N, C-alpha and C positions, 0 to 999 in steps of 0.2 A: 531497747529499740530506739528510745529517744537519743541516746548517745551515738548510735549508728547513723541516724538521720543528720545529727550535727556534724559528724565527721564527713559524711557524703556532701553536705552543704558547703563545708569548708573547702573540700577538694574541688567542687564545682566553681566556687568563687575564685580560688587560686588559679584554676585552669582558664577561666574567663579573663582574669587579670593578666596572666602571662600571654595569652593570645592577643589581648588588646594592646599590651605593651609591644609585642613583636610586630603587630600590624602597624602601629604608629611609628616605630623606629626602623621597620624593615629589617630587623635582626635582633639578636639577644645582647643586651649590654654586658660587657665583661671587664670594663675598666676605664680609667681616665688618664690621658697623657697630653701634656702641653695645653691643658685647659679644655681639651676636647674629649667627648665621649667616644669610646671605642666599642664597636659592636661586632658580633660574629654574624656575618651576612651571607646569604645564599645567592650566588650569581648563577643565572641560568641563561642558556643560549636558545637556539631555535627550537630545540626539543627538550622538554623537561620530563623526568630528571636526568635523562641519559647524558646530557651535555651541560651539567651544572656541577658546582662545587662550593664548599664553604670557605670563607676567608675572613681575616680580620681587616677592618677598615674604620676610618674615622666617620662619625655620623655627621651628615649634613655639611660636608666640605664639597662645595658645588663646582669648583673649577680647578684646573691644573695649577693656575697661578696661586690660588689660596693654599693648595696642598703644599707647594714648594715653600711658601712663605712660613708655614708652621713646621717645616722640616720633614714633611712626609714624602712618600714616593708615589707619584701618580701612576695609576694602573690603566693600561690600554690592552683590551682583550680582543682577540680575533677568533673567529669560528670558521669552520669549513664553508667555503663558498662566499664568505664575506671578507672583504679586504680590510676594512677599518670600521670599528665600532666607536672610535673616539674615546674620550675620557670616561673612565668607568669606576671612579672612586679613588680614595686616597689611603694607601697602606701605611700603618704606623711602624712597619718593620724597620725602616732605617732611622727612626727617631728615638728608639730606646737606647741606642749606643751611638757615640760620636767617634768616628774613625778619623784620626789625624792624617794629614797629607803624607804620602809615602815619600821618604827621602831617597834620592837616587843612590845614596851611599849606605842605605840601611843594610845592616848585617844579614838580614833574612832574605835579601833579594839580589838577583843578578840583573844586568841590563841587556836588553836586546836592541840592536840598532840595524836598520836596513836602509841603505842610501837609495836603492831603487824605488822602494815604496815611500821613502821620505818620512820614516817614522822611527820612534824609539819608545820603549816602555820597560817597566820593571816586572819581573816575574819571580815566583818563589825559588829559592836557591836549590831546592831539592830536585829541580828539573834539569835534565841534560839534553843536548840535541840528539834526536833519533836519526841515525845515519844508515840504517839497514836498507832502506828503499831509495836512498839517494834523492831525497826531496829537498829542493832548494828554490828560493825566489831570489834572483840575482845571485850574489855570492854567499848568501846566508841560508842556513838550514831553516826549513819552514815547519818542522814537526818536532815537538819536545815530549819527553817522557819522564815520569818520576822514578823510573828504574835506575839501576846502577851500571847498566851496560848499554851503550849506544847502538849495539848491533843485535841485542837480544829481542825475541818476540815481545809485542806490546801487552800480551794477555795479563790482566790483573793490575796493570799500572794506570795511573792517571796520565792524561795527555792533554796537550793543546796543539792546534795546528793553525798556521797562518795562511790565508788564501786571499785571492783577489776575486771579485765578482762584479757583475753588471757591465756588459759590453757597452762601450761608449756609444756606438751607433744604435743600440737598442733603446737608448734614452729612458731607462727604467728609473722610477722613483725609489727612494730607500725603503718606503713602505711595501712596494711590490717585491723587492728583494727579500725583505724580512718575512713577508707573508709566504713567499715561495719556500723559504727555508723552514719556517714554523710548521707549514702544512705539507712537508715532503712526504711522499708516499710511504717511506719507512717509519714515519712518525717518531723521530728521535726524541722529541720533547713530549711525547704522549698527546693526549687530547687537551684542547683548550689552553695552549701555552699563553703566557703573558708576554706582550711586546711593549716594553717601556721605552718612552722617548727620552733621549739624552742629547746633550750638546757637549762636544769635546773640542776645546780651542776654537770655538766658532763654527765647527762643522757638525751637521746633523748626524745623529747616531741612534741606533736601536739596540736594546738588550733583550734577548729572548730567554725567558725563564719558564720552566715547566710549572704547571699548577699543582702537580703531584709532588709533594715534598720528598718522596723517595727516588725521584728521577734526578740523575746527577749530570745531565747535559746542560750546557750553557753556551750562548753565542752572542758575540758582540759584532755589530756591523757599523762601520763608520765611513762617511763620504771622504775620500782622499782630497787633499788640496789640489792635486793635479792628476790627470789620467796617467796610467802607467802602461807602458808597452811590455807585454809578456808574451813571448812567442810571436805570433803575427797579429795580435789584437791588443787594443787599448781597453783598460779596465778602470772603473771609477770608484769602486768600493773596496774597503779592507774588511775582511771577515776573519774573526778569530774564534774558533770553536774549541771549547774545553769539555773533556769527558772525565768522569770520575771526580767532579767538582761539586760534591753534595753541599758543602758549606758556602759555595760561591767565592771562596777565598782567592782562587786563581784568577778568575775572570774579573773580580773586583780590583785586585792589585794591578792588573793590566789596564783596565778602563780608567782607573784613577790616576795612573802615571803616564798614560799615552800622550806623547808630544809629537808635533810635526817638525821635521828638520828644515 
């Protein structure tokens, strides 16, 4: 009987200790990187637990500037009905490996260039232009597929599509465009997608990433240097949407190599 009481007491002490540690750190400690403690933290939106999820993040990194200084990835989370929740922690995801800059002549990539949009970028060489639906921006195809036939159906293949968004006269901010895409009625990114703030060659940009690791949709939004006339309207944002990009390799290669002409 005495042994049972001791075991119960130990369990209670451990339980209280774990609860106290979790309450203090606001998460479970799981490791250390760059001299910072990494915790497994539960982020919750307006309704718990229906709109919450677990994620890794640095403990006590209080600003976007500090996060970038240690090589982390600032997290910005939006929820239904709320446009901007601001800085929401620092992810260690991009600090565990260092990706070298992508060379324009790298063997694994091809180059896309569009004079109308005033951009160029590298993309994985296994993609080819998808020509079945005759989709073009200017004189360049705007949809690419990982298939081997430019005219075959897209089913089962990874793709990325280049688009323009944000009518000039509407005077939309990039956050409004990103929020509209992230919370589209078809929910391509699932619930509670992450909207990360980026800057590409001095231009503001946003990267939409699902919070569900099994969702393979990704989207990059960048403010163009100059508005672009397509059809009868002027547009001010470049949008590149990648599907079947579970590793984020496609959207990453594009965002890291994007340049303005």
